[in-house]
N, C-alpha and C positions, 0 to 999 in steps of 0.2 A: 503494500500500500502506500509506503514511503517513496517508492521508487517513481509510482504514478504521480504523485504530488511534484516531486523535482523535475519531471518531464512536462508537467503542464507549462504551456506558453508564458503565462505572466510570471510563474515563479523563475523559469528558465531565463526570461528577459532580466529579471532584477538580480538574479545570480550573476549572470554574464555582465551586466552593468557595473555591478560593485566589484568583480574582477577587473574589468577593464578600467575603473577609476584608480585601483590601487596600483596597476601596472603604469598608468598615466603618471600619476604622482612619483613614482619611483623613477621612471625616465626623466620627467621634469627636473628632479634633483640634480640628474647626471648630466644634463644638457649644458652644453658649451655656449655661454651666454656673452657678447662682447658688452662691456660697458660703452654705452652711446650716449652723445649728446641729444638731450629730447628735441631741442629745435632740430638737427639733422635727421632724426628718425621720423619727422612729421613731414617733411619735404617730400615732394614729387619727384620721381626719378624715372628717366626714360632712356635706356641704352646708353648710359654714362655720360648723358647731356642733361643740363639742368631743364627742366620742363617746368615753364611758369607762363602764366597768363591765360591760355586757353585750354580748353578740353577737345579732344578728337572725338566727333560723334560720326561713327560711319553711317551711310545711308545704305538701307538695303531694299530700297525701292526696286532697282534694277535686279536684285537677287531673287526676288519671290516668282516672278514668272517663269524663270529657268528653274526653280525649285519644283513648281508644280508642274510643268512640261516633264521634268525628270519623272516625277512621281506617277503621273499618269501614263507614261509611256511604258514604265515598268511594271505597273500593275496590270497594265493590258496584255503585256508580254508574259505575266505568271499566268493571267486568265486563259490565254490562248494556248499555252504550254501544258497547263494543268487539266484541260477539258477533256473529258472522255469522248472518243469519237465512235462509239458503237451505235449510237442512236442519232438520227438526224435533229431530234428535237434540241438536244445538249449542243450540238453544232450551230443551229440557229440560235441559240441563247449567247453563243459565243461572237457569232456575227453581229448581233445586236449590241452587245456590249462594247465590241471594237468601234461600231459605227457611233455610239456613244461617246467613245475616247476621241474619236477623230473629230466630232462636233465640238467636244469641250475644248479640245486644242485649237480649233478654228477661233472659238470666242476667247480664249487665252490671248492668243497672238495678234487679234485685230487691232487696229490702232487708227 
């Protein structure tokens, strides 16, 4: 009965959490820490250069159409590759799916 209680998910989670906290405290005491000036530790750093003034904010607006294109094509290829060819009904469903994917790609790439 004791084994059943120790293997229950909440008890196992708490036991593992405590073990990991003990290991974390042990290794944090052994960790090598440089004494740094607090002002230097809070400054931004980018590839060895001082980085001040502005934040770089990438623009993903051009990325998303290509990501959707990639996803639609690969899911369509997966459907085509895995459709059973024994019956005409499943083949017809695959053709309808591919037609829907083509229409979706036309809608995605129109401008």
